[in-house]
N, C-alpha and C positions, 0 to 999 in steps of 0.2 A: 504494500500500500504506499509506504513511504517512497519506494521508489518510482511508483507510478506518478505520485505528485511531483517529485522531481523531473521526472521525464516531463511531464505536462507543462511544468515552469520552463524547463528548458527550451521545449517546442515553441511555447509563447515568446520566450526571450529571442529565439533564433528568427522568428516572425517578425518580431518589431526591429530586429538588427537589419533584416532584409527589408524591410519598410523604409526604414531610415537610408539604407543604401539606395534603393530607388529614388528616395527624395533628392538626395545629394547629386545622383545621376542626373536628374531634371534641371537642379539647379545648375550645373555643370555646362549642361546642353544650352540654357538660356544665357548663361554668362557668355559662352561661346558665339552665340547667335549675336548679343550685343557687340562683342569685340569685332566680328566680321562687320556688323553694321558700321561701327564707327571707323574702323579701318577703310571700308569702301567710302564713306563719307570724305574721310581725309585725302584719299587718294583722288576723289573726282574733285575736290578744293584745289589740291595740289595742281592737278592737270588744268583746271581752269585758270589759275593764277600763273601758270606755266604759259599757257598759250596767249593769254594777255601781254605778259613780259615779253613774249617772243615778236609779238606785233610791235611793241613799243620799241623793241631793239631794233626791228626792220625799219620803222620811222627814224630812228637815230642814225641807223648807218645811212639811210637815204639823204638825210639833212647833212651829215658829215662829207658824202661824196658831193652834194652839190657845194657846200662850202669849200671844199678842196678845188672843185672846179673854178670857182671863183678866185680862189687862191692861186690856181695855176695862171690864171688871165691877167694878174697884178703883173705890172713890169716895174722895176725899182730903176730909177734913173739917179745918179748920184755924182757929183753935187749939180745943183743947178746953176747954170752959168752965172758966175759972178757973185754968189754967194756963197762962203766958205761956211762948212759946219752944218749945212742945210740940205736935204736930200728929199726927192720928190717921188712920191709912190703913185702911178699913173692907174686909176681905177676905171672901169669902163663909164663912160659919161662924167666922168668929175676928175679934177686933179687935185691932190692934196698933198701938203706938205710938211714936215716933222722938223722945225728947227732943232738944234742939238738939245736944250733942255727945256722945251715948251711943249704944249699940247699941240695935236693936229691943227693947222688952218689950211685955207685954200691959197693953193700955189699960185701965184700971179706971172707966172713964165707962160710963153706963147706955145707950149708943147700939148696942146689939145688934139 
């Protein structure tokens, strides 16, 4: 009789532990689903940001090429006749000079 009660108690304990294991497995599965959801969201956000940055980078590269084209068309003529220490940069449709220690100003020479 005592053995039967012990066996019944142990069978009940085994059932409870098996139920706990099932609950734990279910919680683990839910946690994995959440992790996968967060991971997918993070990847999606990162890809969207990467595409946005790639677009901005392409725009910057285009602006750099345009600026390089302008820079390649600039011709430096130095010194301007009769003015020591002054140089002229001839930019399309404008002629600008830069005296030795001042800011840029319009070049009064006839080199248009």
